[in-house]
N, C-alpha and C positions, 0 to 999 in steps of 0.2 A: 308384094303379091299376097293376097289374102289366103286364108286356109279353106280347103274344101270342107273340112270337118274339125270342129273343136268339141271335145267332150269334157264333162265336168262331173267328178264323183269319186268313187272308190278306187283305191290302189292298195296293193299289199303283196305279200309273198305267199304263193300257193305251195304247200308241201303235199305232194301226191304219193301214195304208196306205190312202190314199184312191184308190188304183189297184188293181184286182183283176187276178190273173194275172200279176203283175210280181214278180220276185225282189227281195229287199231292197236289193241293191246298186244297182238301177236305180230304186227308188222315190224320188220327189222331194217328196211331201207326205204328211203324217200327220194323223190326228185324235187328240185327247187325251181319254181317258175314264177314269172311275172303274173300277177293276178289283179282282180278287181274289175267289175263289169264295165264301167265306163272306159277304163283304160284298155281293156281287151277289145272294145268296139273300135277305138282309135287304131289299135294294132291291126285289126281285121281290115279296116278300110285302107290303111297304109299298104298292106300286102296286095291290095287290089289297085294300087297305083295312085291313091289319093294323098294329098298333102294334109297331114293331120297333126293335131296337138291335143294335149290333155291338161286340164286345170285340176290340180289335186295337191295333197300334202303328204309328206312322209315323216318318219322319225329322223332325228339326227344321229344315225347309227349305221353300221355296216349293211344292214338290210336296205336302208334307204339308198345307200351308194349303189348297191346291186340293182335296184329298180331304175335308177338313172342310166346305168350302163345297159340294162335290158331295153329300155325305151329307145335309146340312141341306136342300139343294134337293130331294132325293128323299124327305124326311120320315123319315129314319132317325136315331134318337137317337145322337149321337156323344160322349156323356159319358164313355165308356170307351175312347175313341180318344185316346191320348196319345203325345207325341214321345219318342224315345230319342236322347239326345245322342250325336253321333259316328257315327251310322249313317244312310246316305241312304235316302230313300223308294224302294222298289223300282220299277223300270220294266220293263214287258214289251212286247216287240215280237212281231208275228206277220206271217206272209205269208198272203195270201188267194188260194187257188187253188180256187174252187168246182168240183165240189160237195163234195169230201171231203178236201182237203189244206190244213191250217191249222197249219203248224209254229209252235211258240212258242219264244221266246228270252227266258229269265228273267235279269234283272240284279238279283241279290239278294246281292251280295258287298260287303264281307267277311261280312256276315250281315244277313238281313232283320230289320227291327225287330219284325215280327209274331211272330218266334220268340223274342223277349225278354219275352213276357208271363210274369209271375212269379205264382206261386200266392198270395203274400202280398198282391198288389195286387187280387185278385178280390173283387167284391161277391157273396159266396156266397149271401146271402139273396135277392138279386134273381135270381140264376141258378136257385135252387131254386123261386122263386115264378113264374117265367115258364111260360106254357102249353106252349111248345116251346123246347127248348134244342138248338142245332145245333153240332156240332164236326166237324173234318175230320182226315183222315189226315196231312196236311201238318203239323198242329200237334203231331204225335207225333214228328216227324223229328229234332228237336234240343231240347236243354235251354236255358233253363228252361221253354219252352213245353210240352214233353212232360209234365213233372210238373204244371204248371198245368192242362193239359187233363184229365189223369187225376184230379187233385184236385177239379176242378169236377164231373166225372162222378160221383165217389164221394160228394161232398156232396149232389148232387142225388138220388142213390139211386133212379133211375128214376121220380122224381116227374113227373107229367104225361107229355108226349111228349118223349123224348130221342133225337135223331137223330144217327147217326154216318154222315157222308158219307165213304166209304172213300177217295176222293180220292187215288189212288196217282199220285205224280209221281216217276218213277224217278231224275230228276236230283237229288232231295233226299235220296236214300238210297244206301247202298253196295250193297245187294242186297235182294231181296224177303225173304230169310230173316231179315235184321236187323229188318225191319218187323213180321213176323208176331207175335212175342210181345206187342208193344205194341198191335197191332190186337186180339189176343185179350183183353187186359186191358180195353180200351175197350169191347169188345162185351159184357162182363159187366155193364156199367152202362147199356146201350143198349136202348131199346124198338123203334127203327126203324133198319135199316141199308140204305143206298142205294149202289149201285155198278154199274159196267159189268163186262163179263166179265173184263177184265184185273184190275180192282180186287178182285172177289170171289175170284179165284184167289189173289191175294196174301194176302187175309184168311183164306181157308179151305183153300187148296191144291187146290180143286176148280174146274173151269171149266165143266162142263155146267150150264146154268141151273137146272134143277130140283134137281139135287144140291147146287149151291152155295146155293140158297135154303134148302134143308133144313139145310145145314151152319150157316148163319147163325142159323136158328131154334134149332138144337141148342146154339149158342154162347150163347143166352140172350135173343135179341131176340124181339119179338112180331110184327114185320112185316119181311119181307125184300123189297126191291125190286131186281130185277136188270134192268139195261138191256142189251138185246140188239142194239143198233144197228139195222140194216135190218129185223130181225125184231120190233122193238117192245120192249115192256117186260113183265116177268113180276113179279107181286106175289103173295106167299103169306103168310098170317098163321098164328099159332099155333093158331087155332081151326079150321083146315082150309079157310078161305075162300081163293080165289085168283082172279086176273084176269090174262089175257094179252091185251094190246091192241096192235094193229099201229101203226106210226108214221103220222102224218098226211102226206099228199102235200104237198110244198113245193119251191119252187125255191130251193135253198140259195145264199145270198150269203156268209155267214160262220157256220160251225157253232159257233164259240166263244161261250160264254154260254148256249147252249141248255140245258145241264145245270143251270145255276143258275136259269134260268126254271122248269125242271121242278121244282127243289127248292122254290122259293117257292110254286108252285102246289100241290105236294104238301102242304106245311105248311098252306096255306089250306084244302085239302080235308079234311085230317085234323081240323083245328079245327072245320070245319063239320059233321063227323060223317057225311060221305058214304060210300056203299058203295065197295068197292075199284075196281070198274070205272069208276065216275064219276070218282073221284080220278085214276086213271091216264089216262083220256081227256082230262081237262082239263090234266093235267100235260104230256102229250104235245103237246097243242095249244099250250101256252105255250112249250115248247121249240121247236116248229116255227116259231112266229111270230118268235122271236128269230133263228133260223137264216136267216130270210128278210131280215134286216136287217144292216147293217154293224156297228153298235156292240153292246155288251152291256148295261151298266147302263141307259143311256137308252132302250134298245130294249124293256125289260120291258113286257109287255102288261097292259092293263086287263082287268077282269072281262068287259066287253062284247066286247072283241076276242077273248078266249078262247071265250066262248059262241058267238060268230058263227062261229069256225073249227070248233068241234065240230059245230055245226048244219050247216055247209056240207060237212063231211067233208074239208076241205082248207084250206090257207092261200092266200087269193086274193091 
């Protein structure tokens, strides 16, 4: 049986302060969590009942062992998660200053193992057969991951749903102009593009939501999803359907991981064949629920929790 969703990209250990509103130099205790955007999307979809797997790499160290154990605990297939000798498993720290300040500090040197994914190691048949395949912009930032990501997309050739999470992380690139040609190549093989205003600007050169959505459609995708922060989310497809949904009211504890919950719910809704507005409302609710919790991966909501939030019109 094939997978509902295969994601490909970052994995690591998130170390979150157990004290909020405290700068890192003064933090005295941390919680350890599975992290990495593509990995968290797989966790989010698994929590919603989907059969998921992730393609990534770890270090050959105790943190790598922890990530395997965490993936298995979340029901995500880890068969394509393998160690890279000589490179440490990445660690990410954040500071927690609700409601909207969560600076991230990535420790991915000398190089992150997930950027060592090689095209020759990919199970291309499994990638093509998955109902949804999800890749990220970070995977395009260095070789051999860049070639592997583009090879996987080309082999899949828009089979099923192929999602490109624009995932712009400026610390992984020299400048936006260096990224744009690779983003353009990925978009040629993509059916769904997802990104916030900064990310769509990197991909298209356009920042206005509707113009950016149209630019993504013109680049070859069938559905453009533009996150607008406090203005909610805009989704436009190639058939002229669109939905613009406001965010769900929530008391934010930690905004990190909300986008990954959104992504997992987006995949779930697309697989279920829902209309655009329902997909966006449920994805927004999933993101809001995670924003109300400290952790990311272990905070991913269930179907019932999302439905309750949508019905209530807020996260309680």
